[in-house]
N, C-alpha and C positions, 0 to 999 in steps of 0.2 A: 424179746429178741433185741439185741443191740442194733442201732440204726445202720451200722456198717457191716453187719453180718452178711447181707446179700453180696457184699463185695469180697469179704475175707473168708466167709464160710458158706459158699453157695451150694445149693443142692444139685444144680445142673448149670452147665456153661455153654454158651453159644460163641463160636469164633466166626466173626465176619471177615471174609477174605481168606478163609482157610484154604490151604493148598497142599498139594503133594509134590509141587515143583521144588527141588532142592535150591537153597540159596534165597528163597523168598521169605519175607517176614511171616506170612501166613503159614508157611511150612514149618518154620522154626517154632512158632508159638504152638501150633498143633502138636508137634513132636514133644514139646516140653510138658504137655498135659497127659502124656502116656500113662503116668502113674496116678493120675487123679482118679479116685474110685467112683465118682459119679458120672452121669451121662455127659458127653461132649457133642454138641450139635455143630456140625460143620457147614457153614454157609458160604457159597461162592456163586454170586449171581451171574458172573461173567462166564464161568466154565463149570456149570453144574454137572455132576456125575453121580446120580443117586445110587447106582450100582456099587460105587466105591464109598458111599456115605456122604457125598457133597451135594447139598440141596440149593435150589435157586433162591429160597427165602427162609427166614427163620420159622415162619408158620409151617412151611412144608417139613422142615427138619423136626420141629416139635411134634407134628402129627406122626411122622415116621418113627420117632424115638419114644413117643408117649411121655414126653417130659417138657415142662415149661422152664426156661432158663431163668435163674436168679441173676446171673452175671453174663454180660456180653463183652467180649474182647474184640476191640476194633483194630483190625490189621489192614484197613483200607486207607487210601490217600485222604488228605485233609479235605479235599473238595467233596468227597463222598461220605464223610463221617457223619454229618448232621442228619442226612437222610437215613443212614443205617441206624443211627442212634434212635431216631423216632420210630423206626420199624421195630427195634428191639424193645422199646418201652411199650409199644402197642401189643407186643407178644407176651408181655408180663415181666420182662426183665426190670429189676429194681436198681441195678448198678452196672457200671461199665468201666472198662479199662481202655483208654485211648492211647495207643502207642505212637502214632504218627506225630511228626512235627509239622511245621508250616501253618501254625495258628497265631503267629505274632508278626509285628511289623506295621507301624502306623501308616495308614493310607494305602496299604497293600492288600492283595488277595487274602493274606493271612488274617488281617483284621476282619474281613468279611466272613471268613470261615469260623473265626472265634465267636463272632456275634451270632452266627447261625447256631453254633453249638450251645452257646449260652441260652439262646431262646428255647431250644429243645429242653434243656435242663429245667428252665423256669416253668415251662408249660406242662411237662410230664412228671416232674419230681424225681426223675431218675438221678442217681448219684454217679458222678464221674471222677475217676482218678486219672490225672494227666491233664491235657495231652503232653506229648513229648516226653515219654518215660519208657524205660525198659521193663517196668512192671513191678510185681511184688511176689513174695515167697512165703508160703505157709507150710513148712516141712512136715509138721505133725499131722497135717491133713492130706499130705501127698499132693499139694497144690503148688505147682510152679507156673505162675502166670507171667512168663518172661520169654524173651527170644534168646536168652543165654542158656543153651541146653545144659551146660555143665552145672548150672545152679541146682538141677534136680538131685545132685549128689550131696548137697548140704544136709547135714544131720539135724534133727530136731534138738532144741535146747531151750534154755530159760531166758535168753536175751532177745529183745526186740530192737529193730533198727527202724528209725523214722528219718529218712534222708530227703533233702530237697531235690536231689538228683538221683536218677536211676542208676547211673554208673557208680556213684558213691555207695548206694545201697548194696549193689553186688560186691564191690570191693570190700566193704565191711563184713558182709556175710561170709565171703571166702576167708577173710582174716580171722573171724570168730571160729570158723570151722577148723582152721589151722591151729588155733589156740586151744582146741579141744573143748570148746564151749557149746557150740551149736546155736540154732536160731529158732525163736518162737514165731516171729513175724518180721519180715523185711519189706519195707515199703519205700519206693522211689516216687516222690510226688510229682515230679516234672513241673509243668507250668501252673499247677494248682488252680485250674479254672473253677473247680468246685470243692473237692475234698482237700482239706488243709492239714497242716501240722497239728493244729489244736484238736481237730476232730479225731484224728488217728490216736493222739495221746489220750483223749477222753475214752475212746474205745478200749485202749489198753488198760485203763484204770479198772475196768470190770473183768479183766482176764486174770484169773488166779494163777495161771501158768507162767506169767511173766515175772521174772525176778530182778531184772534190770533193763533199762532202756537207753540205747545210744541215739542221741538226737543230733542231726546235722542240719544247720540252718544257714542259708545265704541271704535271704530277705525275710522280712516279717511284716507282710502287708496288713495283717490284723494283729498287731503286737499284743494288745491287752488280752485278747482271747488266748493267744499263745501262752502268755505269762500265767493266766488263770488256769489253763489246762496243765501246765507244768506243776503249779502249786497243788492242784488236785491229785495228780499222779504221784508226785514226790512224797506225799504224805504216807503212801503205802509201798511205793516201789522206787528205788533209786533211779534218778535221771542224770545222765552225763551228757553235756552239750559241747559240741564243737561248732563255733560260729566262724564262718569265713568272711573275709573282707577287711582284714586288718589294715591293708594298704590303701583302702578307699577312704579318702578324706570327705567324701560326700559333698553336698551342696552347702557351702559355707554361707551362713546368714551374716547379719551385720555386726553382731557382737562377738567378743572372744569366746563367750560361753558356747555360741553356735559352732565356732571352730573346733571346740573340744567335744562336740556332740555328734561324732560320726555314728553312722548306723551300727557299725561293729561294736563300738563302746556301749551304746545304749542297749543293744540286744543282749550282749553279755551281762551287763548289769541287771537287766530285767530278769533274765533267766536265773542268775545267781540269787537275786532277791526273792525269787519264787521257789527256791529250794534245789536248783540244779547244781551239780558239780561241773566246773568248767575245765576244759583241756585245750591244748594248743595244736594238736595234730592227731591224725587218725590212729597212729600207733598207740598214743596215750589213751585215746578213746577206747580202743579194744582192751588194753590192760585194765582200765578203770571199770568197765562194765563186767569184765571177767571176774575181778575180785568182788565187786558189789553184788554179783549174782549169787555169791556164796557167803559173804560176810557183810553184816550190817550192824553197826553199833547203835545203842540208844542215842537219842538226841543229847549232844554234849558240846558245850561251847569250845572246849580245849582238851580234846582227848590226849592221853599220854601214850607214847610209843615206847615199848621195850625192844631192845635189839640184842640178839644173841648171834655171835659170829664165830665160826671155827677158824677164821683167818683174819688177822687184824686189818690188812689192806682193804679187802672188799667191804668189810664192815665200816671202815672209815669213809669209803666212797659213799655208802648209803647214808651214813649219819650226816655227812656234809650236805648231801642232796636234801635230806629232810629238813635240817635246820636252816638251810638257805631259803626254804619255802615256808619258814615260820612254823614248822611242825614241832610240837612239844616233845622233846626227848628228855624226860626228867631224870634227876638223880634217884637212886634207889634208897629205900629206908635202911637204917643200920642193921635191922634184923635180917633183911634180904642179903646184904653184903656179907654178913657173918655166915649165913648158910652157904653162899657161893665160895667163901674162903675155905670151907670144909670140903667142897667138891672139886675145886680147881687148884692147879699148881700155883705157887707164890708169884711166879713171873707174869701171870696173866692179869689182864685188866678186869677187875671184878665190880666195876660200877656200870653205868649205862652209857655206851654199849658195853656188853660183856663179851670179852674175848676168851674163848675156851682154849686157845692155843692150837688146837687141831680137833677135828671131829673125833669123838670118843664115846664109849658107852655111857659116860656121865652126862651126855647131852640131854637126855630125857629129864633128869633131875634139875639141870640148869634151867631148861625151858620152864619147867613147872614152878621153880622158885621165882624166876623173873616175872612170869605171868601172874603170880599170886601177890606181887607187890601192890599195895593200895593205889599207887600213882599210875599204874599201867592199865590201859584199856585194850590194847591190841599188841601182839608180840610178833616181831619179824625174826626169822631164823635164816641165817646165811651159811651155806656149806658147800664144799666140793663133793663130787661123787667119788667116794673111797669105800667101795663095798667090802674090802678086806678089813677095814677099821670099824665102820658102823653102817648099818642099813638106814639111810636117812628117812625113807618113807615109813619104814616100820617104827623107827624111833618117834617120829612126829605124830603118826597116827596113834601110837600107844601112849603118848604123853597125856597126863591128866591136866591139861592146861586150863588155867582159870580165865583166860581170855581167848578170843579168836586168834588163829595163827595165820601168818603169811610166810610162805617159804620162798627162798631164793636159792636155786640149785644150779651150780656151774659144773659142766662136764660134757661128755660126748652126747651128740644130738639124740641118738636112739635110746640111750639109757635115760636121758632127761625126759623124753616123751613117756617112757614107761613109768618113771617116778611121778611125773605130773598126773598121769592117769590114775595111779594108785592114791595119790593125795586128793585128787578131785573126788574120788569115790567117798572119801571121808570128809568132804566139804572144806578142804584146805586148798586155797589158791596157790599156784606155784609160778614163779617168774624165772626166766633164764638169765637175767642180768640184774646187776644192782640198780641200774637206772629204771628198768621195768618194775623191779620190786619196790623202789621208792615211789614210783607212780601209783602202784597199787595201794601202798600204805597211805599216801596222801589222799587218795580218793576215799578211802574208808574214813579218815579223820575229817575231811572236808564235808562229806555227806552228813556226818554226825553234827558238825557245826552248822551246816545249812538248815537242818531240821530244827536245831535249837533257835536259830535266828527267826525262822518262820513262826515257831511256837511262841517266841517272845514278843512278836509284833502286836502292838496295842494301838490300833488305828483310832485313837481318840484325841487328836491334837485340838487345840482351841480353834474356834471359828472366828473369822474376821468379818467386819461389816464391809459391804460392797464399796468399791471406789466410786467416786463421783467426778472423775476426770473427763474432760472433753478436749479432743484435739491432741497434738503431739506433746510429749513431756520432755522438758530440758533437764539438765543435770540437777538444777536446784529443785525443780518440781519432784523429780524422782526421789531426792533425798528427803524432801518434806513428807512424801508418802511413807518412806521408811521410818522417819521419826514418829509419825502418827501410829505406826504399827509396833513401836517399841524398840526399833533398831537404832542404836546410837549413831549420830552423824556430827560432823564438825560444826562449830559456830561459824556462820557465814553471812555475807551481805551481797545482794545483787546490786551491781554498780552500772549505771547507764553511761557514765563518763568518768574521766580521770579525777574530777573533783570528788565524786562519790567514792572512788577508789581510795583517795587520800584520806577521806574521813574514816573509812573502814580500817586503814592502816593505823591511824591515830587511835581508834577505839581499841583495836586488838593489841597494839604495841609491838607487833612482830614477834617471831617471823610469821609471814603469811604466805599463802599460795594464791597465785593469780591464774584463773582458768577462763578460757573462752567459753561463752555460754550460748546455747542454741539447740533446738531439738534435732538438728541434723548433725551435730557434733557428737560422735559416738566414741571416738578414741582420742582423748585429749593428750595422749602420750605422743601423738604425731607432732612434728616440729611446730613450735609456737602455741600448741594447745594448752600446755600447762607449764608454769614457771614457779619454782619453789625457792624457799629460803629468802624471801624478800623482807629486808629489815629497815631500809632507809627510803626516804622520799626519792632520792636519786635512782635507787634500784627499782622502785615502783615506776618511775617515769620511763625507764628503759624497758620494763616489762610491758607497759601499756603501749609503748611505741612499736613493740614487736607484734602486736595483735592487729588484725584487720580493722581498718577505719570503720567506725559506726557499730562495732560488735559489742554487745553487752558482756560484762565481765562478772565473774564470781570470785570474790575475795574471801578466803577462809583462813581461820587459825590453822597453823601448820601442826600436824600431829607429831608426837615424838617418834623417833626411829623404832622399828620393830619388824618382825617377819610379816609378810603379806600373804593373804589367801584370796582366792576368787570363789565367789558363791553365785549361783544363778538358778533360774528356773525358766524353762521354755517349753513350747509345745512341739513334741516330736511328731512327725507325720504318721508314724506307725504305732507309737506307744502313748501318745497324748502327753500330759504334763510330766516333765522330768526335772529333778533337782541335781545340781552339781556342786561339788566342793573340790578345789584344787589348789596347787601352789600358784600364788597370784603375782601381780605386778605386770610389767610390760613384757616379760618373757613367758607369760602363761601359755600362749599358743605353742611356742617352741618347745617348752618342757613337756607339755601334754600329761602332766602328773595330776590325775583327776579321778575322783570317785563319783559314781552316778547312781541314782535311785529313781524309781518310779514314784510319783506323788499320787496319793498322800503318803507322807512318811509316818512311820511309828516312831515313838521316842527312841527305841533301840536302834532303828535304822539311822536316825539322825546322829545319835551319839557315837556310832561306830564308823561313820564315814571317814573321819580323820585318820583312823588306824590304817586305812588302805593307801594312804599317800606314801610314795617313796621317800619324800622329804619329811616324814613324820617327826623325826628327832628335832627338826628345826622349830617345831611348835610345842615341844615338850621341855623347853628350857635349856637346850644344848648350848654349851659354852657361854652361859650367863645371859643368853637371849631370853626375852620375855616368854613365859609359859602361857599358852592359851588357856583361858577359863573354859573348860569343856561344857559346862552348864550354859554359859552365855552363848557359845557357838551353837550348841544344840538348839537353843531357843531361836536363834537367827534362822537356822535351817528349817525348823518347824513353821516359822512365820512365812518364809518363802513358799513352803509347801502349801500352806493355806492360801497364799496369794494366787497360786496356780489354779485354785478352784474358782477364781473370779473370771468369768467368761470374757471380760473386757481386756484382760491382760494377755498379751501374746508372749511377752518375755520380760524378765527383770534380771539384771546382772549387777553385782557389786564387785568392783575390782579397781583398787585393792580394798580388801577388808583387813585393816591393820590391827595387829595384836599390840595392845598398849602395855606399858610396864606393869600395870596391876592385873594383867591378864584379860581385861575386858577387850572387846573388839569394837571398832568404829568403821563405818562405811565411808571411805574417803572419796570414792567416785561411784556413780551409779547410772545405769541406763534402764529406762522403763519404756517399753514399746507396747502400744495398745493395738488391739485387733481392729482391722478396718471395719 
């Protein structure tokens, strides 16, 4: 038996606070269990009425019904919940759903209620979903553990929902029902006092009836467990994740890397690295799990999409959407184009996308030809509902397609729903708009790429010897450590006074950079912190005069011009060590162009981070700018990933990491923060 079976597959249920009074929580939950096939024990200590099936204690109810509850649903106030939970555990219940709120708030009664609830969980071992949730839904078991009565009408299906919030769980469940998909399990975690995202995902990994999982996350208190659970589940079942909190900048620590490491960014990156497909809103979430519950490609880094459209305009909308999201819409082989030329009028576009000019009986042969092209892994078909010309559902169901199909059908709502139903019976997902269709295709392609990334992960980076630093590290010390680790840094001299600075200028011959040195100086881009292009003694005198009296200086050889990156590693509160790569320089925070990975990195993780930057072309030699040596950059990222394994390191940031004319990279500035 799965550890969460007493929660999601109980043999009997006890409702604490059950009521027949309309409008009460207890009455709503009791009514929602009407279709549950097992015994429902109704407990109401305040107003017992055994004649109507309401008992003063769970022991009395169990004796009367001859059943021991696996699950207890708490519909009592927060102040009474801990006592009721202990009573339920003593009666044999192994799981509980706590609906009430009022368990939060530092220094308040809520904190005391939460502590009391936590103590019962620890002492009895009973598992608790909630508190502060509207419950969960298991339609194929006839189990609606919710105070939303209409949720009982949701049809069973192959998609599971794991949501941080009970309201989001219900909203997604209703949307899936409207999409004609149905629900396998829908869970709203609430405050996650005990049962977490990770545990529910692990539970789903053992459920053969689940074909896709919609994951909604707002916080990730145990991020590594969540990432591990997604990795486990995504290996057999597609996971699509919606992470909220884009506008939350989080608590900014002292370096720019910290400013780039918002909880939203890290959570998304961790889930993607673990194999999840990411979406930006709930509509896309529903479309993505809809298609993935019916279509899943083998692991493939860059799946090719074929597009057949009966009207040029809608097809172009979809093509533009796909290509703007870097989805591969390849050209067709000459053999395929020749076949299409024999099927279609001359005026039509016979490459990819293929425009048939209008829906016609030739559609079946066109779809078969395009799908058979060696470069195509999934085929999307767009068409209007024109029953006097061609029956779209019959055509697509009858086509001997060599790839999975995704249909986009535009037309009257009732006719669309009928076609969608017919296509669904044949395993063909169907969208009502080009935008939804593009979302579906992207989800299929991104899921295949995610699996390829996970399968390619080789977590065998080199190990580093532990650091032997004591106390705070200034910029020179940070770069000395990087040099010892094999990361290139500028030639430099620490100068205690202007005389030493002049000696350094004479040695290097200019141009040089003059920087203020000290463990508390983290952003030398602030006024007076760094002065560049110093060539003469007069310029050096002016630079020294602009720095605070008595401050040590760092004089460095100035690096040639080139594009800048920022790389860093820090310890995230939820996920532990994370590595960043982004567009660097003084505007790093403002641009927010960054790729994030959990450490340790695989070689493939490190090598592909650059590809995620919006400014990628800047580092690939655009307009004659130096092209970054990807092998050297990968080595820098792997080194920082290993550095994260050193428990003495809280954070390390290189900004800027300059790309030199020969493609090598050099750390021009660095911050190294040690753990207290």
